C-alpha positions as CSV (number, residue, x, y, z in Angstrom):
1,M,-11.4,11.4,-17.3
2,S,-9.7,12.9,-14.4
3,G,-6.3,11.4,-13.0
4,E,-4.6,8.2,-14.4
5,I,-2.3,5.7,-12.6
6,H,0.4,4.5,-14.7
7,L,1.9,1.2,-14.5
8,E,5.7,0.8,-15.9
9,Q,8.3,-2.3,-15.4
10,D,12.1,-2.1,-15.3
11,G,13.0,-5.6,-15.2
12,A,11.5,-7.4,-12.1
13,V,10.6,-4.0,-10.3
14,A,7.0,-2.4,-11.3
15,R,6.3,1.4,-10.4
16,V,3.0,2.4,-9.8
17,T,2.6,6.0,-10.2
18,L,-0.7,8.3,-9.1
19,A,-1.3,11.1,-11.4
20,N,-3.8,14.0,-11.1
21,A,-2.2,17.0,-12.8
22,G,-3.1,20.3,-10.9
23,K,-4.9,18.7,-8.3
24,L,-1.8,16.9,-6.1
25,N,-2.6,13.5,-7.3
26,A,-6.0,13.5,-5.7
27,M,-7.7,10.4,-6.4
28,S,-10.7,10.3,-8.5
29,R,-13.3,7.4,-9.0
30,A,-11.7,6.3,-12.1
31,M,-8.3,6.3,-10.4
32,W,-9.6,3.9,-7.7
33,R,-10.9,1.6,-10.3
34,R,-7.7,1.8,-12.0
35,L,-5.6,1.1,-8.9
36,R,-7.5,-2.0,-8.9
37,A,-7.1,-3.3,-11.9
38,V,-3.3,-2.6,-11.9
39,F,-2.9,-4.4,-8.7
40,M,-4.5,-7.2,-10.2
41,A,-2.4,-7.4,-13.0
42,I,0.8,-7.1,-11.1
43,Q,-0.5,-10.2,-8.8
44,A,-0.9,-12.2,-11.7
45,D,2.4,-11.5,-13.0
46,A,5.1,-14.0,-12.1
47,G,7.8,-11.6,-13.4
48,V,7.1,-8.7,-10.8
49,R,9.1,-8.9,-7.8
50,C,8.8,-5.7,-6.4
51,V,6.4,-2.6,-6.7
52,I,7.2,0.8,-5.8
53,V,4.1,3.2,-5.4
54,H,4.7,7.2,-5.8
55,G,3.0,10.3,-6.8
56,Q,3.9,12.4,-10.0
57,G,5.4,15.9,-9.7
58,G,6.9,15.8,-6.0
59,T,3.4,14.8,-4.1
60,F,2.3,11.7,-3.1
61,C,-1.7,11.7,-2.9
62,S,-3.6,14.9,-1.6
63,G,-6.9,12.9,-0.7
64,G,-10.0,12.5,-2.8
65,D,-10.9,14.7,-5.6
66,I,-13.2,16.5,-4.1
67,A,-14.7,18.1,-7.6
68,E,-16.4,14.7,-8.1
69,Y,-18.3,14.2,-4.5
70,T,-21.2,16.4,-5.3
71,A,-22.0,13.7,-8.0
72,F,-22.5,10.9,-5.4
73,R,-21.6,11.7,-1.7
74,F,-25.4,13.1,-0.8
75,E,-27.2,10.0,-1.2
76,V,-26.7,6.7,0.8
77,A,-26.7,4.0,-2.1
78,S,-24.1,5.9,-4.3
79,L,-21.9,7.0,-1.1
80,R,-22.1,3.4,0.2
81,A,-20.8,2.2,-3.7
82,F,-18.0,4.8,-3.7
83,H,-16.4,3.7,-0.4
84,E,-17.3,0.2,-0.5
85,Q,-16.6,-0.9,-4.3
86,D,-14.4,1.7,-5.6
87,V,-12.1,3.0,-2.9
88,W,-12.1,-0.4,-1.2
89,G,-11.7,-2.5,-4.4
90,G,-8.6,-0.8,-5.1
91,L,-7.3,-1.0,-1.3
92,Q,-8.4,-4.9,-1.3
93,A,-6.5,-5.2,-4.4
94,M,-3.3,-3.7,-3.1
95,L,-3.6,-5.7,0.1
96,D,-4.2,-8.9,-1.5
97,C,-0.9,-8.5,-3.4
98,D,1.5,-10.7,-2.6
99,V,4.4,-8.7,-4.1
100,P,6.5,-6.4,-1.8
101,M,5.8,-2.9,-2.1
102,V,7.6,0.3,-1.4
103,A,5.7,3.9,-0.8
104,A,8.0,7.0,-1.9
105,I,6.2,9.5,-0.2
106,E,6.9,13.3,-1.2
107,G,4.9,16.4,-0.4
108,H,1.2,15.7,0.5
109,C,0.0,12.3,2.0
110,M,-3.5,13.1,3.2
111,G,-6.7,10.7,3.4
112,A,-6.5,8.5,0.3
113,G,-2.9,8.9,0.4
114,M,-2.7,7.5,4.0
115,E,-4.7,4.6,2.8
116,I,-2.6,3.8,0.0
117,A,0.5,4.1,2.0
118,S,-0.9,1.9,4.9
119,C,-1.2,-0.8,2.3
120,C,2.5,-0.7,1.2
121,D,5.1,-2.9,2.9
122,I,7.8,-0.4,3.2
123,R,7.2,3.2,3.7
124,V,9.9,6.1,2.8
125,A,9.3,9.7,2.9
126,A,11.0,13.1,2.1
127,D,11.7,14.9,5.1
128,G,9.2,17.8,4.0
129,A,6.2,15.4,3.7
130,R,2.9,15.9,5.6
131,F,0.4,13.1,6.8
132,G,-3.1,13.3,7.8
133,A,-6.8,12.8,7.0
134,P,-8.5,16.2,7.9
135,I,-11.5,15.2,6.5
136,A,-13.7,16.4,9.4
137,K,-13.1,19.6,8.0
138,L,-15.2,18.5,5.0
139,G,-18.0,17.1,7.3
140,F,-17.8,13.5,7.0
141,P,-16.0,10.6,8.6
142,M,-13.3,8.2,7.0
143,A,-15.1,4.7,5.8
144,P,-15.0,2.1,8.6
145,R,-12.6,-0.4,6.3
146,E,-10.4,2.7,5.5
147,A,-10.2,4.0,9.1
148,A,-9.3,0.1,10.4
149,L,-6.7,0.1,7.8
150,V,-5.1,3.4,8.9
151,A,-5.5,2.7,12.6
152,R,-3.9,-0.9,12.2
153,V,-0.7,0.5,10.4
154,A,-0.2,3.9,11.7
155,G,-1.6,3.1,15.0
156,E,-4.9,3.6,16.7
157,A,-3.6,6.9,18.9
158,T,-2.6,8.5,15.5
159,A,-5.5,7.6,13.5
160,R,-7.5,9.0,16.3
161,E,-5.5,12.2,16.1
162,L,-5.8,12.5,12.5
163,L,-9.6,11.9,12.2
164,L,-10.5,13.5,15.1
165,E,-8.4,16.4,15.4
166,A,-7.8,17.0,11.6
167,A,-4.0,16.7,12.8
168,V,-1.4,16.9,10.2
169,L,1.8,15.4,11.4
170,D,5.3,15.9,9.6
171,A,7.7,12.7,8.7
172,A,10.0,13.1,11.6
173,E,7.0,12.5,13.6
174,M,5.6,9.7,11.5
175,K,9.0,8.2,11.6
176,A,9.0,8.5,15.4
177,R,5.4,6.6,15.5
178,G,6.7,3.8,13.4
179,F,4.4,4.6,10.4
180,L,7.6,5.4,8.4
181,H,11.0,3.4,7.8
182,R,13.0,6.0,6.8
183,V,13.0,9.8,6.1
184,L,15.1,11.4,3.4
185,P,15.9,14.8,1.6
186,A,13.3,15.1,-1.1
187,A,15.9,14.5,-4.1
188,D,16.6,10.9,-2.1
189,V,13.6,9.6,-1.7
190,L,12.8,7.6,-5.2
191,G,16.1,6.6,-5.5
192,H,16.4,5.0,-2.0
193,A,13.0,3.4,-2.9
194,R,14.5,2.0,-6.2
195,E,17.5,0.6,-4.2
196,R,15.4,-1.0,-1.6
197,A,13.0,-2.5,-4.4
198,Q,15.9,-3.8,-6.3
199,R,17.3,-5.5,-3.2
200,M,13.9,-7.2,-2.6
201,A,13.6,-8.0,-6.2
202,A,16.7,-10.2,-6.1
203,L,15.9,-12.1,-3.1
204,A,13.5,-15.2,-3.3
205,P,10.1,-14.4,-5.0
206,R,8.2,-17.2,-3.5
207,A,9.3,-16.9,0.0
208,A,8.3,-13.1,-0.4
209,R,4.8,-13.9,-1.4
210,Q,4.5,-16.7,1.3
211,N,5.6,-13.9,3.8
212,K,3.1,-11.4,2.6
213,Q,0.3,-14.1,2.8
214,T,1.0,-14.8,6.4
215,F,1.2,-11.0,7.6
216,R,-2.2,-10.9,5.6
217,A,-3.7,-13.8,8.0
218,L,-2.3,-12.2,10.9
219,N,-4.3,-9.1,10.2
220,Q,-7.3,-11.0,9.6
221,P,-10.6,-11.0,11.8
222,L,-11.7,-14.6,13.2
223,A,-15.1,-15.7,12.1
224,R,-18.3,-14.6,14.0
225,D,-19.6,-18.0,14.1
226,G,-16.5,-19.5,16.1
227,R,-16.5,-22.6,13.6
228,A,-14.0,-21.3,11.0
229,Q,-10.4,-21.7,11.3
230,P,-8.5,-18.6,12.2
231,A,-6.5,-17.2,9.6
232,I,-3.2,-18.3,10.4
233,E,-4.4,-21.7,11.0
234,R,-5.8,-22.1,7.5
235,I,-2.4,-21.0,5.8
236,V,-0.4,-23.3,7.9
237,I,-2.0,-26.4,6.1
238,D,0.0,-25.5,2.9
239,A,2.9,-23.3,4.4
240,Y,5.7,-26.1,3.8
241,D,5.0,-26.9,0.2
242,Y,7.8,-25.0,-0.9
243,A,9.9,-28.0,0.4
244,D,11.1,-29.4,-3.0
245,S,11.2,-26.1,-4.8
246,A,14.1,-25.0,-6.9
247,E,14.2,-22.0,-4.9
248,H,14.6,-23.4,-1.9
249,R,17.2,-25.6,-3.3
250,E,18.9,-23.1,-4.9
251,G,19.0,-20.7,-1.7
252,I,20.3,-23.5,0.5
253,A,22.9,-24.7,-2.2
254,A,24.2,-21.2,-2.8
255,F,24.8,-20.5,0.7
256,L,26.9,-24.0,1.3
257,A,28.9,-23.2,-1.9
258,K,29.6,-19.6,-0.6
259,R,28.0,-18.0,-3.7
260,P,25.1,-15.7,-4.6
261,A,21.8,-17.4,-4.9
262,R,20.2,-17.0,-8.5
263,F,16.7,-16.6,-8.1
């Protein structure tokens, strides 16, 4: 098996590591399937309050594992299965996960790396990181769902530049365009990501999950038949069920007592 996705947990913070030695953590089919399983497990674990996603060995992810491509890319059904089941299965599991995520990006963040980073809530990067999706040089487009994801998060203008021009942009440019939240020296990236994760893990976990559900609803398209409720209207039905929760009572009580909340 080529590559692995490692899952570790330190208290309430989980760390997901993309690892494919010698290939700059390029995503293999097995890694996409493992990514799905990992994030489904995180979603089901009430003890996880934040996730750090990063790459092994000083790089985030260089894209897909091209060495595998001749086995399935030249036939329509197998190509569709790869993108719609393997790749999107992993990305959808990340998007469906209600736990806050921090991407700690070093080195290459290309193609699949851009897609994975786009699923995270907070993105911090090393000043030497590089971003792109130069797959036009390989003779194929980005799959529709994946392109829509990158365009929504990075911005359509940036997505067009990355895909149509095969542009590679540096961290400072991606920060200026709003894709990154912070740019730091490489030695500080993972530590900074841990600090953010610990801060988020100390906050109200149910509130975080409900905020993520709201953000997800805002990004869902309306039904084509025009009859279904808009996504944001559907979640409003249950949006205030936290009223009598212990977490809600503790947060208000702690504020009034002028003490730190204990969630």
